[in-house]
C-alpha positions as CSV (number, residue, x, y, z in Angstrom):
1,M,15.9,67.6,135.6
2,H,12.5,66.5,136.7
3,G,9.0,65.5,135.6
4,D,6.0,65.2,136.6
5,A,3.1,62.7,134.9
6,S,0.5,65.1,135.7
7,R,2.0,68.1,134.3
8,T,3.5,66.8,131.5
9,P,1.9,67.1,127.7
10,T,1.1,64.4,125.2
11,V,3.8,65.2,122.6
12,K,3.0,64.2,119.0
13,V,6.3,63.3,117.2
14,M,6.3,62.6,113.2
15,S,9.7,61.0,111.3
16,F,9.4,61.6,107.9
17,N,11.7,61.6,105.2
18,I,10.8,64.6,102.6
19,A,13.4,63.6,99.9
20,H,14.1,67.4,99.1
21,G,10.0,67.7,99.0
22,M,9.8,66.0,95.7
23,G,6.8,63.8,94.9
24,M,6.2,60.6,93.5
25,D,5.1,63.0,90.5
26,G,8.9,64.2,90.1
27,Q,7.9,67.7,91.2
28,V,9.3,69.8,94.0
29,D,7.4,71.5,96.0
30,L,7.7,72.2,99.8
31,E,4.3,73.7,100.4
32,R,3.2,69.9,99.8
33,T,5.3,68.7,102.1
34,A,4.4,71.8,104.7
35,Q,0.7,71.3,104.4
36,V,1.0,67.6,105.5
37,I,2.9,68.3,108.6
38,E,0.7,70.7,109.6
39,A,-2.6,68.2,108.9
40,S,-0.5,65.8,111.5
41,G,-0.6,68.0,114.3
42,A,2.8,67.0,114.9
43,T,4.2,68.7,117.8
44,I,8.0,67.3,116.8
45,V,9.0,66.3,113.3
46,A,12.2,64.3,112.3
47,L,12.9,65.2,109.0
48,Q,15.6,63.4,106.7
49,E,16.9,64.5,103.3
50,V,16.5,68.0,103.8
51,D,18.7,70.3,101.8
52,R,20.0,74.2,102.5
53,Y,21.4,75.4,99.0
54,F,22.1,72.4,97.9
55,S,21.0,72.9,93.9
56,A,19.0,73.9,91.6
57,R,16.8,70.6,92.2
58,S,15.6,71.9,95.3
59,F,16.2,75.8,93.7
60,Y,18.7,76.4,96.2
61,M,16.6,77.0,99.1
62,D,17.2,76.7,102.5
63,Q,14.5,74.2,103.3
64,V,14.9,74.2,107.3
65,E,14.5,77.7,107.5
66,W,11.5,77.9,105.1
67,L,9.4,75.3,106.8
68,A,10.4,76.5,110.2
69,E,8.7,79.8,109.5
70,R,6.0,78.6,107.6
71,L,5.1,76.1,110.1
72,G,5.7,78.6,112.8
73,M,8.3,75.4,115.0
74,Y,12.0,75.9,116.1
75,A,14.6,74.1,114.1
76,A,17.6,72.3,114.7
77,Y,19.9,71.2,111.3
78,G,22.4,68.4,111.2
79,A,24.8,68.5,107.9
80,N,26.1,65.3,106.7
81,L,26.9,67.0,103.6
82,N,28.5,70.1,103.2
83,Q,30.6,71.1,100.3
84,A,31.8,74.1,98.3
85,P,29.0,76.0,96.7
86,D,29.1,75.5,92.5
87,D,28.9,79.4,92.6
88,P,31.6,81.1,95.0
89,E,29.1,83.5,95.9
90,R,26.5,81.0,97.2
91,P,26.6,79.5,101.0
92,N,28.1,76.1,100.9
93,R,25.3,72.9,99.7
94,Q,24.2,71.5,102.5
95,Y,22.2,68.0,103.0
96,G,20.9,66.0,105.9
97,N,18.7,65.6,109.1
98,A,16.2,68.4,110.5
99,T,14.1,68.7,113.5
100,L,11.2,70.9,114.0
101,S,9.6,71.7,117.2
102,I,6.5,73.7,118.6
103,Y,8.5,73.2,121.8
104,P,12.4,75.5,122.7
105,I,15.3,73.6,121.5
106,K,17.5,74.0,124.2
107,Y,20.6,72.0,122.5
108,A,21.3,70.7,119.2
109,E,24.3,68.7,118.0
110,N,25.3,66.8,114.9
111,H,27.3,63.7,115.4
112,F,28.3,62.3,112.1
113,L,28.3,58.4,112.4
114,T,31.6,56.1,110.7
115,Q,31.2,55.2,107.2
116,V,32.2,51.9,105.6
117,I,33.4,52.7,102.3
118,T,32.7,49.9,99.3
119,D,32.4,50.3,95.6
120,D,28.7,48.8,96.1
121,Y,26.8,51.2,97.5
122,N,27.1,55.5,97.4
123,N,29.5,56.3,100.2
124,E,27.2,59.0,102.4
125,Q,28.3,60.5,105.3
126,R,25.7,59.5,107.8
127,G,24.4,61.1,111.0
128,V,22.5,61.4,113.9
129,L,21.3,64.8,115.3
130,E,20.6,65.5,118.8
131,T,18.1,67.6,120.3
132,V,16.7,68.4,123.6
133,I,13.5,69.9,123.6
134,E,12.0,71.2,126.4
135,V,8.0,70.5,127.0
136,G,6.6,72.3,130.0
137,S,8.3,70.9,133.0
138,T,10.6,68.2,131.3
139,Y,13.6,67.7,129.0
140,L,13.0,65.2,126.0
141,K,15.9,64.0,123.9
142,V,15.1,63.7,120.2
143,L,17.6,61.5,117.8
144,N,16.7,62.0,114.2
145,T,18.5,60.1,111.9
146,H,19.0,58.6,108.0
147,L,20.9,55.5,108.0
148,A,23.2,53.4,105.0
149,L,22.0,50.5,103.3
150,K,25.3,48.9,103.9
151,D,25.3,45.7,106.7
152,E,27.7,46.8,108.3
153,E,27.6,50.4,109.0
154,L,24.5,49.9,109.7
155,E,25.1,47.4,112.5
156,M,28.2,50.0,113.6
157,S,25.5,52.6,113.4
158,V,23.4,51.7,115.7
159,A,25.4,50.6,117.9
160,E,27.0,54.6,117.8
161,I,23.6,55.9,117.8
162,L,22.5,53.8,121.1
163,E,26.0,54.7,122.9
164,I,25.2,58.8,122.3
165,A,21.6,58.0,123.7
166,G,23.3,56.4,126.9
167,K,24.8,59.1,128.0
168,S,21.7,60.9,128.8
169,H,19.1,60.7,131.7
170,F,16.7,62.7,130.0
171,P,13.4,60.8,128.4
172,K,14.6,59.6,124.6
173,I,12.3,59.3,121.5
174,L,14.2,57.9,118.5
175,A,13.3,58.7,114.7
176,G,14.6,58.4,111.5
177,D,14.7,56.3,108.1
178,F,16.7,53.4,108.7
179,N,16.6,52.1,105.6
180,A,16.1,47.8,106.9
181,P,12.6,46.5,107.7
182,P,12.1,45.4,111.8
183,T,12.9,42.1,111.4
184,H,17.0,42.9,110.3
185,R,19.3,41.5,112.6
186,H,21.2,44.7,113.1
187,L,17.9,45.9,115.2
188,S,17.5,43.2,117.1
189,H,19.6,45.1,120.3
190,L,17.9,48.5,119.4
191,H,14.3,46.4,119.5
192,H,15.0,45.2,123.1
193,L,16.1,48.2,124.4
194,M,13.6,51.3,123.3
195,T,9.9,50.6,122.4
196,D,9.2,50.2,118.5
197,V,5.8,52.3,118.8
198,F,4.2,50.5,116.1
199,L,5.2,47.4,117.1
200,K,3.9,48.4,120.4
201,T,0.5,49.2,119.1
202,K,0.2,46.1,117.2
203,R,0.6,47.8,113.6
204,G,3.8,46.3,112.6
205,D,2.2,46.0,109.0
206,A,2.2,49.5,108.8
207,Y,4.5,50.0,106.2
208,T,5.9,53.3,105.1
209,Y,7.4,52.4,101.3
210,P,7.2,53.6,98.7
211,S,4.5,55.9,98.7
212,P,1.3,54.7,97.3
213,F,1.0,56.6,93.5
214,E,-0.8,55.7,89.9
215,N,1.7,57.0,87.3
216,P,-0.9,58.5,84.6
217,E,1.7,58.7,81.9
218,T,3.7,55.4,82.5
219,G,0.8,53.7,83.9
220,E,3.3,52.2,86.7
221,S,1.3,51.9,89.8
222,F,3.4,51.6,93.2
223,K,2.2,50.9,97.0
224,P,3.9,50.7,100.4
225,M,5.9,47.4,100.5
226,T,7.7,47.6,103.6
227,R,8.9,49.6,107.0
228,I,11.8,51.1,106.9
229,D,10.9,54.5,109.2
230,Y,10.6,54.1,112.6
231,L,9.8,55.8,115.6
232,F,11.2,54.3,118.7
233,A,10.7,55.6,122.7
234,D,12.4,55.0,125.9
235,H,10.0,52.1,127.9
236,G,9.3,55.0,130.2
237,F,6.5,56.5,127.4
238,D,3.2,55.3,126.7
239,V,2.2,55.0,123.3
240,R,-1.5,56.5,122.9
241,E,-1.7,56.9,119.4
242,V,0.2,56.0,116.1
243,E,-0.7,56.8,112.4
244,T,1.2,56.0,108.8
245,M,-0.1,59.0,107.0
246,E,-0.8,58.5,102.8
247,T,0.4,60.7,100.9
248,A,2.7,60.9,97.5
249,V,4.4,64.4,98.4
250,S,7.5,62.0,98.8
251,D,8.6,58.1,98.2
252,H,8.0,57.8,101.8
253,L,5.1,58.5,104.0
254,P,5.4,60.0,107.0
255,I,4.7,58.7,110.4
256,T,3.3,59.7,114.2
257,A,3.1,59.0,117.3
258,E,1.4,60.6,120.3
259,L,3.7,59.9,123.6
260,V,3.3,60.5,127.1
261,W,5.8,60.2,129.3
262,T,4.6,58.3,132.2
263,Q,7.6,58.2,134.7
264,K,7.0,61.1,137.9
265,K,11.0,61.2,138.2
266,V,14.0,61.2,136.2
267,S,17.6,61.6,136.8
268,T,18.9,64.8,137.1
269,A,21.1,65.9,134.7
270,I,23.3,69.0,133.2
271,L,21.9,70.7,130.5
272,V,24.3,72.9,128.0
273,P,21.8,75.0,126.5
274,A,22.5,76.2,122.9
275,V,22.2,79.8,121.8
276,L,18.9,79.8,120.0
277,P,16.6,83.1,118.6
278,A,12.9,82.6,119.1
279,K,11.8,80.0,116.3
280,Q,15.0,79.7,114.3
281,K,17.3,76.6,113.4
282,I,20.5,75.7,114.9
């Protein structure tokens, strides 16, 4: 692989926990989700909490395929939950992370992260979706994850993600819902090895959870109180602009960043492409 900063286009990356399309008003409407993604102008989109045939809560939709077709983007999916259907006539119930891109996705692999089983928290299988995306003359590695609330599991997950990231010479972007604030001790090593794009641009107070919302029925008022959603990038990226988008189509706010790879030369690496029909999911 080689790259030339003068030929590498700017990529606009989004991370967005879409809560299977359920807004703060309790309504599931994936069109609203699509409109937010579309309005952002993002060219690479890392989504968390995405359903495929999961249940009636999301109308048994394949949300990955629907969003990819609606937005005209390539897609890859990592199912961290893959359960037998309630109705044998239906496909397996799946839930996980999805990465969408206007650029071809050349490779995709979902990695399960080590679970720590406890009685205190939901023991949900977590994972990181690894994709390699061809952007002009450069390949980018995008890692998309949704991590656990448990401290011990979070520590292990961050270490495992960094190990996966370290096996590649491609420029790397890490996106996702980490369920931990920037000051959390288990994120410190990550902050040393990669750039938190919001801290880089002095936007560390750009809170992402919960989304702002006024409930007209109960009078409850919500506003963002913490930052648990992130975009990390290799130090070779120039961070041009970041944004937290205000919306109530999920309980998390989507975040975006414009990134440019500034290194003129990148080490060569062997890439085994995935079979990927045009603008379809892996």
